[in-house]
LUMLUM-755795 format. One record per residue (C-alpha): residue in one letter; x, y, z. Coordinates in Angstrom, 3 decimals, padded with zeros to 6 digits. Layout:
BEGIN
<site resn="a" east="X" north="Y" up="Z"/>
...
This chain:
BEGIN
<site resn="m" east="000.163" north="000.063" up="000.123"/>
<site resn="i" east="000.927" north="003.779" up="-000.222"/>
<site resn="a" east="-000.132" north="006.186" up="002.159"/>
<site resn="g" east="-001.371" north="008.834" up="-000.414"/>
<site resn="s" east="-003.438" north="010.855" up="002.251"/>
<site resn="q" east="-003.740" north="011.499" up="006.224"/>
<site resn="k" east="-006.506" north="009.501" up="006.876"/>
<site resn="d" east="-004.258" north="006.220" up="005.583"/>
<site resn="i" east="-001.234" north="007.577" up="008.300"/>
<site resn="e" east="-003.877" north="007.884" up="010.999"/>
<site resn="g" east="-005.821" north="004.752" up="010.233"/>
<site resn="l" east="-002.281" north="003.121" up="009.669"/>
<site resn="k" east="-001.423" north="004.425" up="013.222"/>
<site resn="a" east="-004.436" north="003.631" up="014.745"/>
<site resn="i" east="-004.536" north="-000.264" up="014.083"/>
<site resn="g" east="-000.784" north="-000.047" up="014.888"/>
<site resn="r" east="-001.419" north="000.926" up="018.313"/>
<site resn="i" east="-003.729" north="-001.624" up="018.696"/>
<site resn="v" east="-001.356" north="-004.394" up="017.691"/>
<site resn="a" east="001.474" north="-002.928" up="019.863"/>
<site resn="l" east="-000.820" north="-002.407" up="022.702"/>
<site resn="t" east="-002.045" north="-006.485" up="022.164"/>
<site resn="i" east="001.195" north="-007.821" up="022.537"/>
<site resn="k" east="002.345" north="-005.569" up="025.513"/>
<site resn="e" east="-000.601" north="-006.961" up="027.481"/>
<site resn="m" east="-000.176" north="-010.695" up="026.323"/>
<site resn="r" east="003.569" north="-010.243" up="027.328"/>
<site resn="e" east="002.420" north="-009.044" up="030.557"/>
<site resn="a" east="000.333" north="-011.378" up="030.746"/>
<site resn="v" east="002.619" north="-014.904" up="030.314"/>
<site resn="r" east="002.990" north="-017.181" up="033.089"/>
<site resn="p" east="004.315" north="-020.677" up="033.501"/>
<site resn="g" east="001.402" north="-023.413" up="033.330"/>
<site resn="m" east="-000.768" north="-021.615" up="030.790"/>
<site resn="t" east="-001.044" north="-022.775" up="027.833"/>
<site resn="t" east="-000.889" north="-020.632" up="024.045"/>
<site resn="k" east="-004.361" north="-020.800" up="023.810"/>
<site resn="e" east="-005.117" north="-019.240" up="026.709"/>
<site resn="l" east="-002.423" north="-016.936" up="025.853"/>
<site resn="d" east="-003.910" north="-016.662" up="021.853"/>
<site resn="e" east="-007.492" north="-016.337" up="023.879"/>
<site resn="l" east="-006.528" north="-013.072" up="025.968"/>
<site resn="g" east="-005.107" north="-011.490" up="022.587"/>
<site resn="g" east="-008.437" north="-012.259" up="020.866"/>
<site resn="k" east="-010.222" north="-010.327" up="023.612"/>
<site resn="i" east="-007.866" north="-007.364" up="023.365"/>
<site resn="l" east="-008.488" north="-007.345" up="019.963"/>
<site resn="k" east="-012.393" north="-007.294" up="020.546"/>
<site resn="r" east="-012.163" north="-004.572" up="023.413"/>
<site resn="y" east="-010.363" north="-002.353" up="020.593"/>
<site resn="g" east="-012.518" north="-002.554" up="017.767"/>
<site resn="a" east="-009.948" north="-004.761" up="015.634"/>
<site resn="n" east="-010.100" north="-007.932" up="013.366"/>
<site resn="s" east="-007.608" north="-010.977" up="013.737"/>
<site resn="a" east="-005.945" north="-010.301" up="010.370"/>
<site resn="p" east="-004.610" north="-014.253" up="010.100"/>
<site resn="m" east="-008.129" north="-015.685" up="010.658"/>
<site resn="l" east="-009.545" north="-012.624" up="008.253"/>
<site resn="t" east="-006.893" north="-013.521" up="005.739"/>
<site resn="y" east="-005.941" north="-017.255" up="005.731"/>
<site resn="d" east="-009.030" north="-018.786" up="007.870"/>
<site resn="f" east="-005.538" north="-019.608" up="010.582"/>
<site resn="p" east="-006.656" north="-021.793" up="013.838"/>
<site resn="g" east="-005.892" north="-018.334" up="016.013"/>
<site resn="y" east="-006.280" north="-014.975" up="016.854"/>
<site resn="t" east="-002.062" north="-014.749" up="017.027"/>
<site resn="c" east="000.412" north="-016.703" up="016.153"/>
<site resn="i" east="002.304" north="-017.792" up="019.265"/>
<site resn="s" east="005.506" north="-020.027" up="018.824"/>
<site resn="v" east="007.988" north="-021.475" up="021.644"/>
<site resn="n" east="011.747" north="-022.870" up="021.307"/>
<site resn="q" east="012.265" north="-024.429" up="018.347"/>
<site resn="e" east="009.061" north="-023.272" up="016.556"/>
<site resn="a" east="010.197" north="-019.954" up="014.832"/>
<site resn="a" east="006.748" north="-018.576" up="013.353"/>
<site resn="h" east="003.209" north="-019.327" up="012.687"/>
<site resn="g" east="002.848" north="-021.685" up="015.983"/>
<site resn="i" east="-000.611" north="-022.856" up="016.371"/>
<site resn="p" east="-002.303" north="-021.488" up="019.796"/>
<site resn="g" east="-002.996" north="-024.907" up="021.706"/>
<site resn="d" east="-002.985" north="-026.948" up="024.892"/>
<site resn="r" east="000.781" north="-026.817" up="024.988"/>
<site resn="v" east="001.698" north="-025.569" up="028.329"/>
<site resn="i" east="004.485" north="-022.582" up="028.608"/>
<site resn="r" east="007.209" north="-023.087" up="031.276"/>
<site resn="e" east="010.005" north="-021.854" up="032.748"/>
<site resn="g" east="012.943" north="-021.036" up="030.315"/>
<site resn="d" east="010.850" north="-021.006" up="027.317"/>
<site resn="v" east="011.805" north="-018.417" up="023.976"/>
<site resn="v" east="008.069" north="-017.496" up="023.328"/>
<site resn="n" east="007.646" north="-015.246" up="020.332"/>
<site resn="i" east="003.952" north="-013.081" up="019.922"/>
<site resn="d" east="003.269" north="-011.858" up="016.419"/>
<site resn="v" east="-000.035" north="-010.395" up="016.421"/>
<site resn="s" east="-001.789" north="-008.580" up="012.998"/>
<site resn="a" east="-004.473" north="-006.804" up="012.997"/>
<site resn="e" east="-007.333" north="-004.882" up="010.867"/>
<site resn="k" east="-009.635" north="-002.420" up="011.644"/>
<site resn="d" east="-011.088" north="-000.074" up="009.040"/>
<site resn="g" east="-009.757" north="-001.439" up="006.421"/>
<site resn="y" east="-006.123" north="-001.175" up="007.518"/>
<site resn="y" east="-003.773" north="-003.217" up="008.776"/>
<site resn="a" east="-000.376" north="-003.832" up="011.139"/>
<site resn="d" east="001.681" north="-006.826" up="011.785"/>
<site resn="a" east="004.799" north="-006.931" up="015.050"/>
<site resn="g" east="006.038" north="-009.397" up="016.470"/>
<site resn="q" east="008.447" north="-010.102" up="019.816"/>
<site resn="s" east="010.907" north="-012.762" up="021.384"/>
<site resn="f" east="011.542" north="-013.285" up="024.866"/>
<site resn="q" east="012.439" north="-015.582" up="027.298"/>
<site resn="v" east="009.800" north="-016.660" up="030.290"/>
<site resn="p" east="012.096" north="-016.417" up="033.299"/>
<site resn="p" east="014.588" north="-017.892" up="034.326"/>
<site resn="h" east="016.482" north="-015.783" up="032.031"/>
<site resn="d" east="019.571" north="-017.564" up="030.266"/>
<site resn="p" east="022.031" north="-013.729" up="028.899"/>
<site resn="k" east="022.046" north="-016.245" up="026.111"/>
<site resn="i" east="018.958" north="-016.158" up="024.969"/>
<site resn="t" east="018.647" north="-012.799" up="026.557"/>
<site resn="k" east="021.289" north="-011.217" up="023.843"/>
<site resn="l" east="020.032" north="-013.275" up="020.793"/>
<site resn="c" east="016.366" north="-011.200" up="021.376"/>
<site resn="e" east="017.834" north="-007.643" up="022.106"/>
<site resn="y" east="020.643" north="-008.422" up="019.363"/>
<site resn="t" east="017.555" north="-009.388" up="016.967"/>
<site resn="e" east="015.363" north="-006.098" up="018.031"/>
<site resn="q" east="018.636" north="-003.898" up="017.413"/>
<site resn="t" east="019.387" north="-005.389" up="013.970"/>
<site resn="m" east="015.550" north="-004.256" up="013.333"/>
<site resn="m" east="015.911" north="-001.120" up="014.655"/>
<site resn="k" east="019.084" north="-000.621" up="012.960"/>
<site resn="v" east="017.745" north="-001.712" up="009.775"/>
<site resn="i" east="014.297" north="000.815" up="010.010"/>
<site resn="q" east="016.647" north="003.640" up="010.911"/>
<site resn="q" east="018.418" north="003.382" up="007.335"/>
<site resn="l" east="014.951" north="003.362" up="005.413"/>
<site resn="r" east="013.821" north="006.326" up="003.540"/>
<site resn="h" east="012.427" north="007.249" up="-000.221"/>
<site resn="g" east="014.930" north="006.236" up="-002.929"/>
<site resn="v" east="016.657" north="003.532" up="-000.638"/>
<site resn="r" east="016.904" north="000.161" up="-002.407"/>
<site resn="l" east="014.924" north="-002.606" up="-001.170"/>
<site resn="n" east="017.744" north="-004.873" up="-000.699"/>
<site resn="e" east="019.100" north="-002.741" up="001.880"/>
<site resn="i" east="016.907" north="-004.226" up="003.995"/>
<site resn="g" east="018.851" north="-008.054" up="003.687"/>
<site resn="r" east="022.282" north="-006.382" up="003.563"/>
<site resn="i" east="021.771" north="-004.854" up="006.823"/>
<site resn="i" east="020.073" north="-007.843" up="008.024"/>
<site resn="q" east="022.702" north="-010.302" up="006.798"/>
<site resn="e" east="025.376" north="-007.804" up="007.652"/>
<site resn="e" east="024.571" north="-007.714" up="011.534"/>
<site resn="a" east="023.733" north="-011.411" up="012.198"/>
<site resn="a" east="027.515" north="-011.613" up="011.292"/>
<site resn="k" east="028.914" north="-009.580" up="013.344"/>
<site resn="g" east="026.536" north="-011.317" up="016.178"/>
<site resn="g" east="027.418" north="-014.601" up="015.098"/>
<site resn="y" east="024.020" north="-015.732" up="014.486"/>
<site resn="s" east="022.471" north="-017.126" up="011.405"/>
<site resn="v" east="019.978" north="-015.284" up="009.489"/>
<site resn="i" east="016.659" north="-017.317" up="008.525"/>
<site resn="r" east="016.727" north="-017.042" up="005.239"/>
<site resn="n" east="012.985" north="-018.244" up="003.869"/>
<site resn="l" east="011.350" north="-015.786" up="006.575"/>
<site resn="c" east="010.531" north="-012.663" up="004.783"/>
<site resn="s" east="009.436" north="-009.468" up="005.624"/>
<site resn="h" east="006.770" north="-007.659" up="003.444"/>
<site resn="g" east="004.441" north="-005.316" up="002.162"/>
<site resn="i" east="001.415" north="-004.392" up="004.344"/>
<site resn="g" east="-001.175" north="-001.882" up="004.455"/>
<site resn="r" east="-004.850" north="-002.936" up="002.987"/>
<site resn="g" east="-004.069" north="-006.356" up="003.338"/>
<site resn="l" east="-001.894" north="-008.330" up="005.102"/>
<site resn="h" east="-000.002" north="-008.995" up="002.619"/>
<site resn="e" east="000.614" north="-007.190" up="-000.108"/>
<site resn="y" east="003.707" north="-005.694" up="-002.982"/>
<site resn="p" east="006.130" north="-005.937" up="-002.181"/>
<site resn="k" east="005.416" north="-009.482" up="-000.798"/>
<site resn="e" east="008.344" north="-010.676" up="-000.617"/>
<site resn="i" east="011.529" north="-008.778" up="000.904"/>
<site resn="e" east="014.328" north="-011.298" up="001.255"/>
<site resn="p" east="015.979" north="-010.873" up="004.810"/>
<site resn="v" east="019.456" north="-011.431" up="002.964"/>
<site resn="y" east="021.244" north="-009.377" up="000.152"/>
<site resn="n" east="020.254" north="-009.429" up="-003.264"/>
<site resn="k" east="022.444" north="-007.342" up="-005.535"/>
<site resn="h" east="019.722" north="-008.597" up="-008.425"/>
<site resn="d" east="016.642" north="-006.670" up="-006.297"/>
<site resn="k" east="016.859" north="-003.173" up="-008.274"/>
<site resn="r" east="013.277" north="-002.264" up="-006.129"/>
<site resn="r" east="013.622" north="001.074" up="-004.653"/>
<site resn="l" east="011.225" north="002.255" up="-001.642"/>
<site resn="k" east="008.950" north="005.160" up="-002.147"/>
<site resn="e" east="007.280" north="007.693" up="000.322"/>
<site resn="g" east="003.938" north="006.346" up="001.480"/>
<site resn="l" east="005.080" north="002.477" up="000.867"/>
<site resn="v" east="003.687" north="000.189" up="003.852"/>
<site resn="i" east="006.390" north="-002.629" up="004.785"/>
<site resn="t" east="007.270" north="-004.876" up="007.961"/>
<site resn="v" east="010.764" north="-005.077" up="008.831"/>
<site resn="e" east="011.075" north="-008.247" up="010.616"/>
<site resn="p" east="014.378" north="-010.039" up="011.316"/>
<site resn="f" east="014.647" north="-013.479" up="012.110"/>
<site resn="l" east="017.723" north="-014.483" up="014.005"/>
<site resn="s" east="019.118" north="-018.069" up="014.686"/>
<site resn="t" east="021.487" north="-019.544" up="017.250"/>
<site resn="g" east="021.546" north="-022.917" up="014.557"/>
<site resn="p" east="020.421" north="-023.517" up="011.111"/>
<site resn="d" east="019.566" north="-021.027" up="008.767"/>
<site resn="f" east="016.246" north="-021.577" up="007.282"/>
<site resn="v" east="013.155" north="-023.393" up="008.864"/>
<site resn="v" east="011.296" north="-026.111" up="007.918"/>
<site resn="g" east="006.886" north="-026.674" up="007.797"/>
<site resn="m" east="005.266" north="-029.251" up="010.576"/>
<site resn="p" east="002.454" north="-031.578" up="009.315"/>
<site resn="d" east="-000.060" north="-028.917" up="010.693"/>
<site resn="g" east="000.555" north="-026.733" up="007.626"/>
<site resn="w" east="001.021" north="-023.818" up="009.251"/>
<site resn="t" east="003.897" north="-023.915" up="012.082"/>
<site resn="l" east="007.522" north="-023.319" up="011.020"/>
<site resn="v" east="010.494" north="-024.564" up="012.639"/>
<site resn="l" east="013.993" north="-025.078" up="012.780"/>
<site resn="p" east="015.406" north="-028.640" up="011.612"/>
<site resn="e" east="017.932" north="-029.014" up="014.385"/>
<site resn="p" east="018.603" north="-027.532" up="017.637"/>
<site resn="g" east="018.969" north="-024.002" up="018.351"/>
<site resn="y" east="016.619" north="-020.920" up="018.762"/>
<site resn="v" east="015.220" north="-018.334" up="016.855"/>
<site resn="a" east="014.062" north="-014.689" up="018.009"/>
<site resn="q" east="012.004" north="-012.473" up="015.724"/>
<site resn="y" east="011.288" north="-008.569" up="016.295"/>
<site resn="e" east="008.726" north="-007.186" up="013.582"/>
<site resn="h" east="007.480" north="-003.429" up="013.353"/>
<site resn="t" east="005.215" north="-002.267" up="010.454"/>
<site resn="i" east="006.668" north="001.051" up="009.362"/>
<site resn="i" east="005.827" north="003.894" up="006.259"/>
<site resn="i" east="008.030" north="005.081" up="004.185"/>
<site resn="t" east="008.979" north="008.741" up="004.007"/>
<site resn="k" east="011.521" north="011.437" up="003.015"/>
<site resn="d" east="013.133" north="010.995" up="006.209"/>
<site resn="e" east="012.983" north="008.626" up="009.465"/>
<site resn="p" east="010.187" north="006.062" up="009.069"/>
<site resn="i" east="006.733" north="006.385" up="010.566"/>
<site resn="i" east="006.815" north="003.800" up="012.488"/>
<site resn="t" east="003.020" north="002.580" up="013.336"/>
<site resn="t" east="003.542" north="-000.272" up="015.842"/>
<site resn="l" east="005.569" north="001.382" up="018.809"/>
<site resn="l" east="004.156" north="002.945" up="021.829"/>
<site resn="e" east="005.533" north="006.069" up="022.471"/>
């Protein structure tokens, strides 16, 4: 989507704030012993409170209001009977719609007690995301996103999950550009344009650089032992620093 009016910007900011508040409340509610379904149902109640709809449900008939992935699960985890335990690495990914506008964001964190290596992985992934966002503006090549992610991951000693991408968003959950590669592709000549709405979502891993699908048709996991973290924001490209719609002030 190209946000072409103040109405578009305000609509995108409104749903972005709802997504951010939902993640905040869900994260604060996480306790050992609760199931991922219980956490997801809380997310559904929060979205309903704000008059928003679950984008995965609306778009793909996903069997949950939100995606909740644990430990070796990288993305699209289906909420269910899995019990969250002490030391688990949890990813909450919320995407939602209101008044025809969409936003998407995610956070990875560890349930106490904290392992310093996991804390570093999560913090470094968030820092990588923010370094990417700070460099994006009108005219910058789209492949800068992959270049920076790849460069920062190497500095930190992490792998980049190559088959999980950032994407366009705005009037739908997945829009042009549908696949923004997380590694540098010199052949990608596309450039960012003022008003373009995209997500930035690096996935960094302590193990493999790819994920595989589970038989449930949704959940994506590391094929070997390791942990993975994801951080994601929805942004609007401008001539200066992007507008982050999913950042709470």
